[in-house]
N, C-alpha and C positions, 0 to 999 in steps of 0.2 A: 199690853193689855188687849184682850180679845173683845170684839164687838158683840154685844148680846144679840142672840138670834132674833128676838123680837124687833130690834132696831134695824137689822138688815132687811127683814121682811117688810117692815113699815116703809122704809125708804124705797125699796124696789116697787112696792105697790103704789107709792106716790108717783114714781117715774112712769109706771104703767098708766095711771090715771091721766097724767100730762100727755102721754103719747096718744091716748084715746081722744083727747081734746085737740089734737093736732099741734101740740106744743113740743115739737120734736127736739129742738135745741135744749129746752129745759129738761126734758126727760133724759137726754144723753148726759147732760151735766150731772144729774143725780146718779145715773148709772155709773159714770166714770168716777164719781166721788166715792161711791160704795166700793168699786173695784180697787181704788187706791187704798181705802181703809182696810179692805181685806188683805191686800198685799203687805200693808204695814203691821197687820195683826197676826197673820198666820204664816207658818213656814212654807206650807204648800197649799195654796188656795184651791188647787184642783181637786183636793180631797174633800172639799166642802160642797154639799149638794146645792147650796144657794148660788155658788159660782156658776154652775151649769145653767141655772134659771136666769141669772143675771146676764150671762153671755147670750143666751137666746133672746132676751129682751133687747139687748144692743143690736143683735142681728135683725130683729123685727123692725126696729126703727129704720135702719139703713135700707132694708128691703122695701119698706113702705115708701121711702124717699126715692126709690129707684137708683140708689147709689150701690150698684151691684158689686163693684170692686171692694168697697168697705164691707158689704154684706158677706161677700165671699171670705174675707179675712176672719170675720167672727163666726161664720159657719164652720170654718176649719178649726178655729180656736177651741170650740166646744169639745173637740175630740181629745183634748188634753184632760178632760174631766172624766170622772168615773161614770160611765153610761151603762145603765142596765142592759143585760144581754139582749133582751127582746125589744129594746127601744128602737124606733125607726124614724122618729121625727127629725133627728139630726141629719140623717141621710137624705130624707126628703128635702129638708131646707137647703142643703148643699146642692142637691139636684136641681131645685128650683132656680138657684142662682145661675147654675150652668146653662139652664134653658134660656134664661134672660140674656146671658152673655153669648149665646149662639154656640155653645160648646156641647153639641148633642151627644157625642160619645161619652164625655165625662158625666153628663146628666144621666144617661142611660146606665152607666156604671153604678152611680149612687142609687138610682131608682131600682135597679136589679138587686142590689144588696138589701134594700128595704123590703122588696117584694119577697125575697128568699126568707126573710125573717118573719114577715107578717102577712104575706099574700095581699089581697085587695085591702084588707083592714089597715095596712100600713099607710094607705092614702086617705083614710077617713079623716075628716076635719080639714082637709086641704082642698084648694080649688080643683074641681074635676078635670081641668085642662091638663094637670100634671099626670093624672092616671091615664087620660086619653093619649097624651104624648107617649107615655111608657108603653101602653098597649099597642099603639100604632107603629112604634119603632122596634118592638120586641121581635126577635127572630125565632 
């Protein structure tokens, strides 16, 4: 039995609300519950747009907790999903993790890919320090 779209959205939004309140464990509990339900309901969860959203939510919690190893895992996991050709946020998110882990070359590789797709626009909505990092290290 597949989970109704509305139920997936409602649960992810509840997790987001908890994350915004600083209730990170509770938000992760919800996110992982949704992920389990998706795995039990669909043959390939990576074909579902909500999976991409869910994975980014999980990444956001770990990044906000400064658990960069876990954030890296989820920043990479999202690349199993169908990502629109012009999308850049996944690349920026992985680059941000690499910056925090001190992996400058790896960060630059991700930021360069994002820049090639979207130029400066790729960095909109992100902390300006990441664009500054990219521009200061660009050869």
